[in-house]
C-alpha positions in Angstrom: 0.0 0.0 0.0 1.2 3.5 -0.9 1.0 6.4 1.6 -0.1 9.9 0.5 -0.1 13.0 2.6 -2.9 15.5 2.1 -4.3 18.4 4.1 -8.0 17.8 5.0 -10.4 19.0 7.6 -10.7 16.5 10.5 -13.8 15.0 12.1 -13.3 16.6 15.6 -16.2 14.7 17.2 -18.7 12.0 16.3 -21.4 11.2 18.8 -22.8 8.3 16.7 -21.5 5.5 19.0 -23.0 2.6 17.0 -21.0 3.4 13.9 -18.3 0.9 13.2 -15.7 3.7 12.9 -16.6 5.3 16.2 -14.6 4.7 19.3 -14.8 6.9 22.3 -16.7 9.6 20.3 -13.9 9.8 17.7 -14.2 8.8 14.1 -11.3 6.5 12.9 -12.2 6.0 9.2 -9.5 7.1 6.8 -11.9 9.6 5.3 -15.6 10.2 5.3 -18.0 11.4 2.7 -20.7 13.9 3.5 -24.0 14.3 1.8 -26.1 12.9 -1.0 -26.2 16.1 -3.0 -29.0 17.6 -0.8 -28.7 16.5 2.8 -25.5 16.6 4.8 -25.6 13.0 6.0 -22.6 10.9 6.8 -22.3 8.5 3.9 -19.6 6.5 5.6 -21.8 5.6 8.6 -22.6 2.0 9.1 -23.6 -0.2 12.0 -21.5 -3.2 13.0 -21.0 -5.0 16.3 -17.2 -4.8 15.7 -15.6 -1.4 15.8 -12.5 -0.3 14.1 -9.1 -1.2 15.6 -7.3 1.8 13.9 -7.5 3.9 17.0 -4.4 6.0 16.2 -6.0 7.3 12.9 -8.2 10.4 12.9 -10.8 10.7 10.1 -10.6 13.5 7.6 -13.3 14.6 5.1 -12.7 13.0 1.7 -15.6 14.7 -0.1 -18.6 16.8 0.5 -21.5 16.4 -2.0 -23.7 19.2 -0.5 -23.1 22.2 -2.8 -25.4 24.4 -0.7 -23.0 24.3 2.3 -20.9 27.4 2.7 -17.9 25.2 3.5 -18.1 23.3 0.2 -15.6 24.4 -2.4 -15.5 22.2 -5.5 -17.0 19.3 -3.6 -14.4 19.5 -0.8 -14.8 20.7 2.7 -12.8 23.8 3.5 -13.4 24.3 7.2 -10.9 23.3 9.9 -13.0 20.5 11.3 -16.5 19.1 11.5 -18.7 17.4 14.1 -20.9 14.5 13.2 -24.1 13.5 15.1 -27.8 13.3 14.9 -30.0 16.0 13.5 -33.7 15.5 12.9 -33.2 11.8 13.3 -30.5 11.5 10.7 -26.7 11.0 11.0 -25.4 14.3 9.8 -22.6 16.8 9.5 -23.5 19.2 12.4 -21.1 21.8 11.0 -23.2 22.2 7.8 -24.3 25.8 7.1 -26.3 27.0 4.2 -24.7 29.5 1.7 
């Protein structure tokens, strides 16, 4: 496997404890994808009884598909960090802000 180094916003907090990438309210996916084009949901979220073992890794934001977010620039998030949690019953980017 090759290693690349990129600058990306981090997931500073994730309160969705049933997600397989969540451990101690931190997201440990390599990168997450936000949105379906309209809603700022976490497309990386999935439930599994086993949780990730990659506890030294902090998740970044790989892509944002919500063009109406003021932090979206060419389908990439440009804020320092985001928080993920529940909003209106959905797993969402809580940092989302309309343009």
